[in-house]
C-alpha positions as CSV (number, residue, x, y, z in Angstrom):
1,M,19.5,-192.8,-110.9
2,K,22.9,-191.6,-110.2
3,K,22.5,-188.2,-111.5
4,G,19.2,-187.9,-108.9
5,L,21.6,-189.0,-106.1
6,I,24.4,-186.5,-106.9
7,L,21.5,-183.5,-107.5
8,L,20.3,-184.7,-104.0
9,I,24.0,-184.5,-102.7
10,V,24.4,-181.2,-104.0
11,A,21.4,-179.6,-103.0
12,A,21.9,-181.2,-99.1
13,I,25.5,-179.3,-99.3
14,V,24.2,-176.2,-100.5
15,I,21.2,-176.0,-97.9
16,G,23.5,-177.2,-94.9
17,G,26.1,-174.4,-96.3
18,W,23.2,-171.8,-95.9
19,A,22.0,-173.3,-92.6
20,A,25.6,-172.7,-91.4
21,S,25.9,-169.6,-92.6
22,A,22.5,-168.2,-91.0
23,Y,23.3,-170.0,-88.1
24,N,26.9,-168.1,-87.6
25,S,25.2,-164.8,-88.7
26,M,22.5,-164.9,-86.1
27,V,25.0,-165.7,-83.4
28,G,27.0,-162.8,-84.5
29,V,24.2,-160.5,-84.0
30,Q,23.2,-161.7,-80.9
31,E,26.8,-161.3,-79.6
32,K,26.7,-158.0,-80.8
33,A,23.4,-157.0,-78.6
34,T,25.0,-158.8,-75.6
35,T,28.1,-157.0,-75.6
36,E,26.5,-153.8,-76.2
37,L,24.2,-154.9,-72.8
38,A,27.8,-155.0,-71.0
39,N,28.6,-151.9,-72.4
40,V,25.1,-150.5,-70.8
41,Q,25.8,-152.2,-67.7
42,S,29.5,-150.7,-67.4
43,A,28.2,-147.2,-68.0
44,Y,25.8,-147.8,-65.1
45,Q,28.9,-149.0,-63.1
46,R,30.8,-145.8,-64.1
47,R,28.1,-143.9,-62.4
48,A,27.6,-146.2,-59.4
49,D,31.3,-145.7,-58.9
50,L,31.3,-141.9,-59.4
51,I,28.5,-141.4,-56.6
52,P,30.4,-142.2,-53.6
53,N,32.8,-139.5,-54.2
54,L,30.3,-137.0,-55.1
55,V,28.3,-137.8,-52.1
56,E,31.5,-137.2,-50.0
57,T,32.2,-133.9,-51.6
58,V,28.6,-132.8,-50.7
59,K,28.3,-134.2,-47.4
60,G,31.4,-131.5,-46.7
61,Y,29.0,-128.7,-47.2
62,A,25.6,-129.9,-46.8
63,K,25.6,-131.8,-43.4
64,H,21.7,-131.2,-42.8
65,E,20.6,-132.5,-46.7
66,Q,21.4,-136.3,-45.0
67,E,18.1,-137.4,-46.4
68,T,18.8,-136.6,-50.0
69,L,22.3,-138.0,-49.5
70,E,21.4,-141.2,-47.8
71,N,18.5,-141.8,-50.6
72,V,21.4,-141.5,-53.1
73,I,23.6,-144.1,-51.3
74,N,20.6,-146.4,-51.0
75,A,19.5,-145.9,-54.7
76,R,23.0,-146.8,-55.5
77,S,22.9,-149.8,-53.4
78,K,20.0,-151.2,-54.5
79,A,21.1,-150.3,-58.6
80,T,24.3,-152.2,-58.4
81,Q,22.4,-155.3,-56.5
82,V,20.4,-155.7,-59.7
83,T,22.2,-156.9,-62.7
84,L,21.2,-158.3,-65.9
85,D,22.4,-161.8,-67.3
86,P,22.2,-161.8,-71.5
87,E,21.7,-165.5,-70.9
88,N,18.6,-165.1,-68.9
89,M,17.4,-161.8,-69.8
90,T,13.5,-161.3,-69.6
91,P,11.2,-158.2,-70.3
92,E,10.3,-158.6,-65.7
93,K,14.3,-158.6,-65.3
94,L,15.3,-155.6,-67.5
95,K,12.3,-153.3,-66.2
96,E,13.5,-154.3,-62.6
97,F,17.1,-152.8,-63.8
98,Q,15.6,-150.1,-65.4
99,E,13.6,-149.0,-62.4
100,A,16.4,-149.1,-59.9
101,Q,18.8,-147.3,-62.5
102,G,15.5,-144.7,-62.5
103,E,15.6,-144.3,-58.8
104,L,19.5,-143.5,-58.7
105,G,19.1,-141.0,-61.3
106,S,16.1,-139.5,-59.8
107,A,17.9,-139.3,-56.6
108,L,21.2,-138.1,-58.2
109,G,18.8,-135.2,-59.8
110,K,17.9,-134.1,-56.3
111,L,21.5,-134.2,-55.1
112,I,22.6,-132.3,-58.1
113,A,19.7,-129.7,-57.0
114,I,21.1,-129.0,-53.8
115,Q,24.1,-127.4,-55.2
116,E,21.8,-124.2,-55.9
117,N,21.3,-123.9,-52.1
118,Y,25.4,-123.9,-51.7
119,P,27.0,-121.2,-53.2
120,D,30.4,-122.5,-51.9
121,L,29.5,-126.1,-53.1
122,K,29.0,-124.8,-56.5
123,A,32.5,-123.1,-56.5
124,N,34.0,-126.2,-55.2
125,E,36.6,-127.5,-57.9
126,N,36.1,-131.4,-56.9
127,F,32.2,-130.7,-56.8
128,K,32.3,-129.3,-60.5
129,D,34.2,-132.2,-61.8
130,L,32.4,-134.5,-60.4
131,Q,29.1,-133.0,-62.1
132,V,31.1,-132.9,-65.2
133,Q,31.9,-136.2,-65.1
134,L,28.2,-137.5,-63.9
135,E,27.0,-135.7,-66.4
136,G,29.3,-137.4,-68.9
137,T,28.3,-140.8,-67.6
138,E,24.6,-139.4,-68.1
139,N,25.3,-139.1,-71.7
140,R,27.5,-142.3,-72.1
141,I,24.4,-144.3,-70.3
142,N,22.3,-142.6,-72.7
143,E,24.5,-144.0,-75.6
144,A,24.8,-147.4,-74.7
145,R,21.1,-147.5,-74.2
146,N,21.0,-146.4,-77.8
147,K,23.8,-148.7,-79.1
148,F,22.0,-151.8,-77.5
149,N,18.6,-150.7,-78.7
150,L,20.1,-150.9,-82.6
151,A,21.9,-154.4,-81.7
152,V,18.9,-155.6,-80.4
153,Q,16.9,-154.5,-83.3
154,N,19.2,-156.0,-85.9
155,Y,19.4,-159.0,-83.8
156,N,15.4,-159.4,-83.6
157,V,14.9,-158.4,-87.4
158,V,17.6,-161.4,-88.4
159,I,15.9,-164.3,-86.3
160,R,12.1,-163.0,-87.3
161,A,13.0,-162.6,-91.1
162,F,11.9,-165.5,-93.5
163,P,13.6,-168.5,-93.9
164,K,16.5,-167.6,-90.6
165,N,13.1,-167.4,-88.5
166,I,13.0,-171.4,-89.0
167,L,16.6,-171.7,-88.0
168,A,16.0,-169.3,-85.2
169,G,13.3,-171.6,-83.9
170,L,14.9,-174.7,-84.1
171,F,18.1,-173.6,-82.4
172,G,16.3,-171.5,-79.3
173,F,17.5,-167.9,-80.6
174,D,14.6,-166.1,-79.0
175,K,13.9,-162.4,-79.2
176,M,15.2,-159.8,-77.1
177,T,13.8,-157.1,-75.2
178,K,14.8,-153.2,-75.7
179,F,15.5,-150.7,-72.8
180,E,12.4,-148.6,-72.8
181,A,11.8,-144.9,-71.1
182,E,11.0,-144.9,-67.7
183,A,7.4,-144.3,-67.0
184,G,6.3,-140.4,-66.9
185,A,10.0,-139.8,-68.6
186,Q,8.1,-137.5,-71.1
187,K,7.1,-135.1,-68.2
188,A,9.7,-132.5,-67.2
189,P,11.1,-133.2,-63.6
190,E,9.9,-130.4,-60.9
191,V,12.7,-128.8,-58.9
192,K,11.5,-127.7,-55.6
193,F,13.9,-126.3,-52.6
């Protein structure tokens, strides 16, 4: 009887140790994914912060392109109003965030296209610097989204693989959603003047 009790206690300790280790690893991969999401938001914020400078530079050269400038300003405003909360992130919220950022990216594309009509603007050092910064920011955004998607993939694999999926269900670790390409992103944009 004593041996059975000792084996039961040892088994409980081993299972408890495994459960604690599994829980901690799930917390770790979840935190990695939410940190990567924060990095994505930071990259988008950098872009939003650069836009007023770009708009002011272009304004001086392209006063009659007011509609394009207003579209950029409005898209920036909308994009900065939509935020993601890692604690309450749903596929719908992620889609809303992506759509707002997509509108901003589209408006920026039109603004950058204006430079072709204004040789003086192309030569302006401020515009060149801002354009380079925006290009770098777009690359950072893409890199941040890719890292987030990898972190989410790792997190989802950890919480869905047996036997951690049992603990994940008990402790409320839910599957996370990845960033996806915007609808029509596979089609090259058409630039018209």
